[in-house]
PDB file with SEQRES, HELIX, SHEET and CRYST1 records, atoms N, CA, C and O in Angstrom:
SEQRES   1 A   66  MET SER TYR GLU ASP ALA LEU ALA GLU LEU GLU ARG MET          
SEQRES   2 A   66  VAL ALA SER MET GLU GLY GLY GLN LEU PRO LEU ASP ARG          
SEQRES   3 A   66  LEU MET GLN THR TYR GLU ARG GLY ALA GLU LEU LEU GLN          
SEQRES   4 A   66  LEU CYS ARG SER ARG LEU ASP ALA VAL GLU GLN GLN VAL          
SEQRES   5 A   66  LYS VAL LEU GLU GLU GLY GLN LEU LYS PRO TRP ALA ALA          
SEQRES   6 A   66  SER                                                          
HELIX    1 AA1 TYR A    3  GLU A   18  1                                  16    
HELIX    2 AA2 LEU A   24  GLU A   56  1                                  33    
CRYST1    1.000    1.000    1.000  90.00  90.00  90.00 P 1           1          
ATOM      1  N   MET A   1      60.108  63.230 224.553  1.00  0.00           N  
ATOM      2  CA  MET A   1      59.031  63.911 224.998  1.00  0.00           C  
ATOM      3  C   MET A   1      59.620  65.016 225.915  1.00  0.00           C  
ATOM      4  O   MET A   1      60.556  64.821 226.690  1.00  0.00           O  
ATOM      5  N   SER A   2      58.988  66.166 225.749  1.00  0.00           N  
ATOM      6  CA  SER A   2      59.522  67.331 226.617  1.00  0.00           C  
ATOM      7  C   SER A   2      58.928  67.157 228.109  1.00  0.00           C  
ATOM      8  O   SER A   2      57.995  66.394 228.357  1.00  0.00           O  
ATOM      9  N   TYR A   3      59.551  67.921 229.028  1.00  0.00           N  
ATOM     10  CA  TYR A   3      59.061  67.913 230.380  1.00  0.00           C  
ATOM     11  C   TYR A   3      57.594  68.379 230.425  1.00  0.00           C  
ATOM     12  O   TYR A   3      56.767  67.839 231.160  1.00  0.00           O  
ATOM     13  N   GLU A   4      57.314  69.396 229.612  1.00  0.00           N  
ATOM     14  CA  GLU A   4      55.954  70.037 229.602  1.00  0.00           C  
ATOM     15  C   GLU A   4      54.968  69.057 229.114  1.00  0.00           C  
ATOM     16  O   GLU A   4      53.909  68.878 229.717  1.00  0.00           O  
ATOM     17  N   ASP A   5      55.299  68.379 227.979  1.00  0.00           N  
ATOM     18  CA  ASP A   5      54.350  67.354 227.408  1.00  0.00           C  
ATOM     19  C   ASP A   5      54.080  66.204 228.384  1.00  0.00           C  
ATOM     20  O   ASP A   5      52.939  65.773 228.552  1.00  0.00           O  
ATOM     21  N   ALA A   6      55.115  65.731 229.005  1.00  0.00           N  
ATOM     22  CA  ALA A   6      54.980  64.676 230.145  1.00  0.00           C  
ATOM     23  C   ALA A   6      54.156  65.208 231.236  1.00  0.00           C  
ATOM     24  O   ALA A   6      53.302  64.501 231.773  1.00  0.00           O  
ATOM     25  N   LEU A   7      54.367  66.392 231.578  1.00  0.00           N  
ATOM     26  CA  LEU A   7      53.528  66.954 232.806  1.00  0.00           C  
ATOM     27  C   LEU A   7      52.109  67.099 232.360  1.00  0.00           C  
ATOM     28  O   LEU A   7      51.219  66.777 233.147  1.00  0.00           O  
ATOM     29  N   ALA A   8      51.816  67.550 231.183  1.00  0.00           N  
ATOM     30  CA  ALA A   8      50.411  67.706 230.672  1.00  0.00           C  
ATOM     31  C   ALA A   8      49.732  66.353 230.688  1.00  0.00           C  
ATOM     32  O   ALA A   8      48.615  66.221 231.188  1.00  0.00           O  
ATOM     33  N   GLU A   9      50.384  65.365 230.154  1.00  0.00           N  
ATOM     34  CA  GLU A   9      49.827  64.017 230.053  1.00  0.00           C  
ATOM     35  C   GLU A   9      49.613  63.418 231.457  1.00  0.00           C  
ATOM     36  O   GLU A   9      48.607  62.744 231.684  1.00  0.00           O  
ATOM     37  N   LEU A  10      50.521  63.647 232.380  1.00  0.00           N  
ATOM     38  CA  LEU A  10      50.307  63.288 233.728  1.00  0.00           C  
ATOM     39  C   LEU A  10      49.055  63.874 234.314  1.00  0.00           C  
ATOM     40  O   LEU A  10      48.243  63.173 234.918  1.00  0.00           O  
ATOM     41  N   GLU A  11      48.905  65.183 234.129  1.00  0.00           N  
ATOM     42  CA  GLU A  11      47.762  65.912 234.636  1.00  0.00           C  
ATOM     43  C   GLU A  11      46.415  65.346 234.097  1.00  0.00           C  
ATOM     44  O   GLU A  11      45.461  65.185 234.858  1.00  0.00           O  
ATOM     45  N   ARG A  12      46.359  65.061 232.835  1.00  0.00           N  
ATOM     46  CA  ARG A  12      45.198  64.435 232.215  1.00  0.00           C  
ATOM     47  C   ARG A  12      44.927  63.030 232.860  1.00  0.00           C  
ATOM     48  O   ARG A  12      43.787  62.668 233.153  1.00  0.00           O  
ATOM     49  N   MET A  13      46.068  62.244 233.068  1.00  0.00           N  
ATOM     50  CA  MET A  13      45.826  60.973 233.560  1.00  0.00           C  
ATOM     51  C   MET A  13      45.323  60.998 235.048  1.00  0.00           C  
ATOM     52  O   MET A  13      44.502  60.167 235.436  1.00  0.00           O  
ATOM     53  N   VAL A  14      45.798  61.903 235.813  1.00  0.00           N  
ATOM     54  CA  VAL A  14      45.326  62.060 237.162  1.00  0.00           C  
ATOM     55  C   VAL A  14      43.886  62.454 237.219  1.00  0.00           C  
ATOM     56  O   VAL A  14      43.146  61.949 238.063  1.00  0.00           O  
ATOM     57  N   ALA A  15      43.430  63.394 236.296  1.00  0.00           N  
ATOM     58  CA  ALA A  15      42.069  63.781 236.286  1.00  0.00           C  
ATOM     59  C   ALA A  15      41.247  62.517 235.931  1.00  0.00           C  
ATOM     60  O   ALA A  15      40.287  62.222 236.642  1.00  0.00           O  
ATOM     61  N   SER A  16      41.578  61.771 234.878  1.00  0.00           N  
ATOM     62  CA  SER A  16      40.852  60.526 234.526  1.00  0.00           C  
ATOM     63  C   SER A  16      40.755  59.602 235.657  1.00  0.00           C  
ATOM     64  O   SER A  16      39.691  59.031 235.896  1.00  0.00           O  
ATOM     65  N   MET A  17      41.880  59.406 236.421  1.00  0.00           N  
ATOM     66  CA  MET A  17      41.858  58.375 237.485  1.00  0.00           C  
ATOM     67  C   MET A  17      40.958  58.952 238.681  1.00  0.00           C  
ATOM     68  O   MET A  17      40.257  58.192 239.350  1.00  0.00           O  
ATOM     69  N   GLU A  18      41.008  60.214 238.897  1.00  0.00           N  
ATOM     70  CA  GLU A  18      40.149  60.764 240.036  1.00  0.00           C  
ATOM     71  C   GLU A  18      38.761  60.775 239.805  1.00  0.00           C  
ATOM     72  O   GLU A  18      37.962  60.864 240.737  1.00  0.00           O  
ATOM     73  N   GLY A  19      38.355  60.675 238.406  1.00  0.00           N  
ATOM     74  CA  GLY A  19      37.032  60.509 237.997  1.00  0.00           C  
ATOM     75  C   GLY A  19      36.405  59.196 238.385  1.00  0.00           C  
ATOM     76  O   GLY A  19      35.177  59.110 238.409  1.00  0.00           O  
ATOM     77  N   GLY A  20      37.124  58.225 238.672  1.00  0.00           N  
ATOM     78  CA  GLY A  20      36.627  56.957 239.117  1.00  0.00           C  
ATOM     79  C   GLY A  20      35.884  56.118 238.193  1.00  0.00           C  
ATOM     80  O   GLY A  20      35.161  55.203 238.587  1.00  0.00           O  
ATOM     81  N   GLN A  21      36.056  56.424 236.932  1.00  0.00           N  
ATOM     82  CA  GLN A  21      35.235  55.700 235.870  1.00  0.00           C  
ATOM     83  C   GLN A  21      36.056  54.720 234.989  1.00  0.00           C  
ATOM     84  O   GLN A  21      35.552  54.072 234.072  1.00  0.00           O  
ATOM     85  N   LEU A  22      37.359  54.667 235.344  1.00  0.00           N  
ATOM     86  CA  LEU A  22      38.148  53.705 234.539  1.00  0.00           C  
ATOM     87  C   LEU A  22      38.005  52.320 235.048  1.00  0.00           C  
ATOM     88  O   LEU A  22      37.889  52.086 236.251  1.00  0.00           O  
ATOM     89  N   PRO A  23      38.013  51.384 234.115  1.00  0.00           N  
ATOM     90  CA  PRO A  23      37.849  49.876 234.533  1.00  0.00           C  
ATOM     91  C   PRO A  23      39.326  49.564 235.180  1.00  0.00           C  
ATOM     92  O   PRO A  23      40.328  50.226 234.907  1.00  0.00           O  
ATOM     93  N   LEU A  24      39.304  48.614 235.947  1.00  0.00           N  
ATOM     94  CA  LEU A  24      40.573  48.171 236.713  1.00  0.00           C  
ATOM     95  C   LEU A  24      41.788  48.034 235.753  1.00  0.00           C  
ATOM     96  O   LEU A  24      42.850  48.581 236.051  1.00  0.00           O  
ATOM     97  N   ASP A  25      41.657  47.336 234.639  1.00  0.00           N  
ATOM     98  CA  ASP A  25      42.785  47.036 233.821  1.00  0.00           C  
ATOM     99  C   ASP A  25      43.251  48.370 233.211  1.00  0.00           C  
ATOM    100  O   ASP A  25      44.456  48.613 233.136  1.00  0.00           O  
ATOM    101  N   ARG A  26      42.337  49.227 232.780  1.00  0.00           N  
ATOM    102  CA  ARG A  26      42.873  50.575 232.254  1.00  0.00           C  
ATOM    103  C   ARG A  26      43.459  51.332 233.478  1.00  0.00           C  
ATOM    104  O   ARG A  26      44.481  51.994 233.299  1.00  0.00           O  
ATOM    105  N   LEU A  27      42.929  51.288 234.621  1.00  0.00           N  
ATOM    106  CA  LEU A  27      43.497  52.078 235.738  1.00  0.00           C  
ATOM    107  C   LEU A  27      44.888  51.672 235.994  1.00  0.00           C  
ATOM    108  O   LEU A  27      45.736  52.525 236.256  1.00  0.00           O  
ATOM    109  N   MET A  28      45.214  50.238 235.925  1.00  0.00           N  
ATOM    110  CA  MET A  28      46.550  49.859 236.123  1.00  0.00           C  
ATOM    111  C   MET A  28      47.484  50.384 235.100  1.00  0.00           C  
ATOM    112  O   MET A  28      48.590  50.836 235.397  1.00  0.00           O  
ATOM    113  N   GLN A  29      46.980  50.311 233.777  1.00  0.00           N  
ATOM    114  CA  GLN A  29      47.774  50.780 232.652  1.00  0.00           C  
ATOM    115  C   GLN A  29      48.152  52.215 232.860  1.00  0.00           C  
ATOM    116  O   GLN A  29      49.297  52.628 232.682  1.00  0.00           O  
ATOM    117  N   THR A  30      47.169  52.939 233.233  1.00  0.00           N  
ATOM    118  CA  THR A  30      47.328  54.400 233.406  1.00  0.00           C  
ATOM    119  C   THR A  30      48.320  54.672 234.591  1.00  0.00           C  
ATOM    120  O   THR A  30      49.157  55.572 234.538  1.00  0.00           O  
ATOM    121  N   TYR A  31      48.169  53.839 235.654  1.00  0.00           N  
ATOM    122  CA  TYR A  31      49.132  54.129 236.661  1.00  0.00           C  
ATOM    123  C   TYR A  31      50.530  53.834 236.309  1.00  0.00           C  
ATOM    124  O   TYR A  31      51.427  54.602 236.656  1.00  0.00           O  
ATOM    125  N   GLU A  32      50.765  52.741 235.626  1.00  0.00           N  
ATOM    126  CA  GLU A  32      52.088  52.416 235.050  1.00  0.00           C  
ATOM    127  C   GLU A  32      52.672  53.409 234.178  1.00  0.00           C  
ATOM    128  O   GLU A  32      53.855  53.735 234.272  1.00  0.00           O  
ATOM    129  N   ARG A  33      51.829  53.925 233.284  1.00  0.00           N  
ATOM    130  CA  ARG A  33      52.296  54.991 232.336  1.00  0.00           C  
ATOM    131  C   ARG A  33      52.584  56.225 233.182  1.00  0.00           C  
ATOM    132  O   ARG A  33      53.597  56.870 232.913  1.00  0.00           O  
ATOM    133  N   GLY A  34      51.829  56.595 234.128  1.00  0.00           N  
ATOM    134  CA  GLY A  34      52.011  57.646 235.066  1.00  0.00           C  
ATOM    135  C   GLY A  34      53.391  57.581 235.817  1.00  0.00           C  
ATOM    136  O   GLY A  34      54.100  58.577 235.962  1.00  0.00           O  
ATOM    137  N   ALA A  35      53.695  56.408 236.252  1.00  0.00           N  
ATOM    138  CA  ALA A  35      54.909  56.137 236.854  1.00  0.00           C  
ATOM    139  C   ALA A  35      56.217  56.339 235.937  1.00  0.00           C  
ATOM    140  O   ALA A  35      57.237  56.848 236.401  1.00  0.00           O  
ATOM    141  N   GLU A  36      56.114  55.904 234.603  1.00  0.00           N  
ATOM    142  CA  GLU A  36      57.079  56.246 233.679  1.00  0.00           C  
ATOM    143  C   GLU A  36      57.254  57.733 233.489  1.00  0.00           C  
ATOM    144  O   GLU A  36      58.370  58.253 233.518  1.00  0.00           O  
ATOM    145  N   LEU A  37      56.135  58.415 233.295  1.00  0.00           N  
ATOM    146  CA  LEU A  37      56.207  59.929 233.075  1.00  0.00           C  
ATOM    147  C   LEU A  37      56.741  60.544 234.261  1.00  0.00           C  
ATOM    148  O   LEU A  37      57.535  61.468 234.078  1.00  0.00           O  
ATOM    149  N   LEU A  38      56.451  60.201 235.486  1.00  0.00           N  
ATOM    150  CA  LEU A  38      56.904  60.787 236.619  1.00  0.00           C  
ATOM    151  C   LEU A  38      58.447  60.711 236.632  1.00  0.00           C  
ATOM    152  O   LEU A  38      59.121  61.708 236.889  1.00  0.00           O  
ATOM    153  N   GLN A  39      58.985  59.525 236.352  1.00  0.00           N  
ATOM    154  CA  GLN A  39      60.453  59.311 236.348  1.00  0.00           C  
ATOM    155  C   GLN A  39      61.114  60.209 235.355  1.00  0.00           C  
ATOM    156  O   GLN A  39      62.159  60.796 235.634  1.00  0.00           O  
ATOM    157  N   LEU A  40      60.515  60.324 234.191  1.00  0.00           N  
ATOM    158  CA  LEU A  40      61.045  61.158 233.082  1.00  0.00           C  
ATOM    159  C   LEU A  40      61.079  62.604 233.594  1.00  0.00           C  
ATOM    160  O   LEU A  40      62.096  63.268 233.394  1.00  0.00           O  
ATOM    161  N   CYS A  41      60.027  63.135 234.242  1.00  0.00           N  
ATOM    162  CA  CYS A  41      59.938  64.402 234.802  1.00  0.00           C  
ATOM    163  C   CYS A  41      61.036  64.571 235.854  1.00  0.00           C  
ATOM    164  O   CYS A  41      61.760  65.566 235.804  1.00  0.00           O  
ATOM    165  N   ARG A  42      61.182  63.698 236.748  1.00  0.00           N  
ATOM    166  CA  ARG A  42      62.211  63.779 237.761  1.00  0.00           C  
ATOM    167  C   ARG A  42      63.553  63.849 237.198  1.00  0.00           C  
ATOM    168  O   ARG A  42      64.378  64.660 237.619  1.00  0.00           O  
ATOM    169  N   SER A  43      63.807  62.987 236.217  1.00  0.00           N  
ATOM    170  CA  SER A  43      65.156  62.950 235.655  1.00  0.00           C  
ATOM    171  C   SER A  43      65.460  64.311 234.984  1.00  0.00           C  
ATOM    172  O   SER A  43      66.551  64.847 235.177  1.00  0.00           O  
ATOM    173  N   ARG A  44      64.533  64.869 234.212  1.00  0.00           N  
ATOM    174  CA  ARG A  44      64.675  66.254 233.675  1.00  0.00           C  
ATOM    175  C   ARG A  44      64.832  67.255 234.691  1.00  0.00           C  
ATOM    176  O   ARG A  44      65.706  68.096 234.479  1.00  0.00           O  
ATOM    177  N   LEU A  45      64.164  67.339 235.754  1.00  0.00           N  
ATOM    178  CA  LEU A  45      64.390  68.244 236.790  1.00  0.00           C  
ATOM    179  C   LEU A  45      65.660  68.052 237.474  1.00  0.00           C  
ATOM    180  O   LEU A  45      66.281  69.053 237.834  1.00  0.00           O  
ATOM    181  N   ASP A  46      66.135  66.857 237.702  1.00  0.00           N  
ATOM    182  CA  ASP A  46      67.471  66.699 238.300  1.00  0.00           C  
ATOM    183  C   ASP A  46      68.570  67.177 237.404  1.00  0.00           C  
ATOM    184  O   ASP A  46      69.594  67.644 237.902  1.00  0.00           O  
ATOM    185  N   ALA A  47      68.409  67.083 236.087  1.00  0.00           N  
ATOM    186  CA  ALA A  47      69.442  67.502 235.167  1.00  0.00           C  
ATOM    187  C   ALA A  47      69.537  69.029 235.215  1.00  0.00           C  
ATOM    188  O   ALA A  47      70.608  69.631 235.294  1.00  0.00           O  
ATOM    189  N   VAL A  48      68.330  69.608 235.160  1.00  0.00           N  
ATOM    190  CA  VAL A  48      68.369  71.195 235.322  1.00  0.00           C  
ATOM    191  C   VAL A  48      68.850  71.605 236.677  1.00  0.00           C  
ATOM    192  O   VAL A  48      69.553  72.611 236.771  1.00  0.00           O  
ATOM    193  N   GLU A  49      68.533  70.918 237.714  1.00  0.00           N  
ATOM    194  CA  GLU A  49      69.075  71.272 239.000  1.00  0.00           C  
ATOM    195  C   GLU A  49      70.654  71.196 239.077  1.00  0.00           C  
ATOM    196  O   GLU A  49      71.328  72.031 239.681  1.00  0.00           O  
ATOM    197  N   GLN A  50      71.119  70.215 238.469  1.00  0.00           N  
ATOM    198  CA  GLN A  50      72.636  70.087 238.417  1.00  0.00           C  
ATOM    199  C   GLN A  50      73.202  71.251 237.493  1.00  0.00           C  
ATOM    200  O   GLN A  50      74.206  71.862 237.859  1.00  0.00           O  
ATOM    201  N   GLN A  51      72.633  71.527 236.427  1.00  0.00           N  
ATOM    202  CA  GLN A  51      73.122  72.648 235.619  1.00  0.00           C  
ATOM    203  C   GLN A  51      73.046  73.976 236.415  1.00  0.00           C  
ATOM    204  O   GLN A  51      73.948  74.802 236.275  1.00  0.00           O  
ATOM    205  N   VAL A  52      72.013  74.208 237.235  1.00  0.00           N  
ATOM    206  CA  VAL A  52      71.818  75.450 238.015  1.00  0.00           C  
ATOM    207  C   VAL A  52      73.003  75.474 239.043  1.00  0.00           C  
ATOM    208  O   VAL A  52      73.619  76.508 239.301  1.00  0.00           O  
ATOM    209  N   LYS A  53      73.264  74.308 239.586  1.00  0.00           N  
ATOM    210  CA  LYS A  53      74.337  74.246 240.547  1.00  0.00           C  
ATOM    211  C   LYS A  53      75.670  74.600 239.995  1.00  0.00           C  
ATOM    212  O   LYS A  53      76.447  75.310 240.634  1.00  0.00           O  
ATOM    213  N   VAL A  54      75.974  74.080 238.725  1.00  0.00           N  
ATOM    214  CA  VAL A  54      77.198  74.428 238.127  1.00  0.00           C  
ATOM    215  C   VAL A  54      77.267  75.930 237.759  1.00  0.00           C  
ATOM    216  O   VAL A  54      78.309  76.559 237.940  1.00  0.00           O  
ATOM    217  N   LEU A  55      76.178  76.495 237.252  1.00  0.00           N  
ATOM    218  CA  LEU A  55      76.100  77.986 237.002  1.00  0.00           C  
ATOM    219  C   LEU A  55      76.273  78.793 238.272  1.00  0.00           C  
ATOM    220  O   LEU A  55      76.882  79.863 238.241  1.00  0.00           O  
ATOM    221  N   GLU A  56      75.724  78.280 239.453  1.00  0.00           N  
ATOM    222  CA  GLU A  56      75.972  78.994 240.613  1.00  0.00           C  
ATOM    223  C   GLU A  56      77.347  79.008 241.156  1.00  0.00           C  
ATOM    224  O   GLU A  56      77.733  79.861 241.955  1.00  0.00           O  
ATOM    225  N   GLU A  57      78.092  78.021 240.692  1.00  0.00           N  
ATOM    226  CA  GLU A  57      79.572  77.928 241.097  1.00  0.00           C  
ATOM    227  C   GLU A  57      80.443  78.700 240.080  1.00  0.00           C  
ATOM    228  O   GLU A  57      81.666  78.746 240.216  1.00  0.00           O  
ATOM    229  N   GLY A  58      79.811  79.294 239.079  1.00  0.00           N  
ATOM    230  CA  GLY A  58      80.603  80.178 238.183  1.00  0.00           C  
ATOM    231  C   GLY A  58      81.226  79.300 237.071  1.00  0.00           C  
ATOM    232  O   GLY A  58      82.179  79.700 236.403  1.00  0.00           O  
ATOM    233  N   GLN A  59      80.656  78.102 236.899  1.00  0.00           N  
ATOM    234  CA  GLN A  59      81.236  77.292 235.894  1.00  0.00           C  
ATOM    235  C   GLN A  59      80.200  77.032 234.860  1.00  0.00           C  
ATOM    236  O   GLN A  59      79.078  76.661 235.204  1.00  0.00           O  
ATOM    237  N   LEU A  60      80.526  77.214 233.562  1.00  0.00           N  
ATOM    238  CA  LEU A  60      79.527  76.966 232.552  1.00  0.00           C  
ATOM    239  C   LEU A  60      79.977  75.604 231.815  1.00  0.00           C  
ATOM    240  O   LEU A  60      81.020  75.515 231.168  1.00  0.00           O  
ATOM    241  N   LYS A  61      79.096  74.601 231.990  1.00  0.00           N  
ATOM    242  CA  LYS A  61      79.319  73.380 231.327  1.00  0.00           C  
ATOM    243  C   LYS A  61      78.103  72.954 230.481  1.00  0.00           C  
ATOM    244  O   LYS A  61      76.960  73.226 230.851  1.00  0.00           O  
ATOM    245  N   PRO A  62      78.338  72.344 229.444  1.00  0.00           N  
ATOM    246  CA  PRO A  62      77.087  71.935 228.585  1.00  0.00           C  
ATOM    247  C   PRO A  62      76.137  71.072 229.294  1.00  0.00           C  
ATOM    248  O   PRO A  62      76.508  70.177 230.054  1.00  0.00           O  
ATOM    249  N   TRP A  63      74.847  71.359 229.029  1.00  0.00           N  
ATOM    250  CA  TRP A  63      73.834  70.544 229.682  1.00  0.00           C  
ATOM    251  C   TRP A  63      73.552  69.378 228.822  1.00  0.00           C  
ATOM    252  O   TRP A  63      73.318  69.568 227.628  1.00  0.00           O  
ATOM    253  N   ALA A  64      73.552  68.122 229.348  1.00  0.00           N  
ATOM    254  CA  ALA A  64      73.252  66.940 228.599  1.00  0.00           C  
ATOM    255  C   ALA A  64      71.859  66.497 229.047  1.00  0.00           C  
ATOM    256  O   ALA A  64      71.654  66.055 230.177  1.00  0.00           O  
ATOM    257  N   ALA A  65      70.944  66.628 228.151  1.00  0.00           N  
ATOM    258  CA  ALA A  65      69.490  66.258 228.432  1.00  0.00           C  
ATOM    259  C   ALA A  65      69.390  64.642 228.486  1.00  0.00           C  
ATOM    260  O   ALA A  65      69.905  63.990 227.578  1.00  0.00           O  
ATOM    261  N   SER A  66      68.793  64.067 229.444  1.00  0.00           N  
ATOM    262  CA  SER A  66      68.745  62.735 229.734  1.00  0.00           C  
ATOM    263  C   SER A  66      67.519  62.194 228.889  1.00  0.00           C  
ATOM    264  O   SER A  66      67.212  61.003 228.939  1.00  0.00           O  
TER     265      SER A  66                                                      
END                                                                             
């Protein structure tokens, strides 16, 4: 899943949770899935940040997507 796809899914989930219409079980499932997506987004951003740091130091190294 790409960063953009994960972010879009997160945004949809937040909107549905903010609507206040989800039953408790579905709310917990949505929260858990959101936590997984958030971790994925953070790891992708960390990987990109590391690559930018390498580029700023004048070194070009291959980027390994997590």
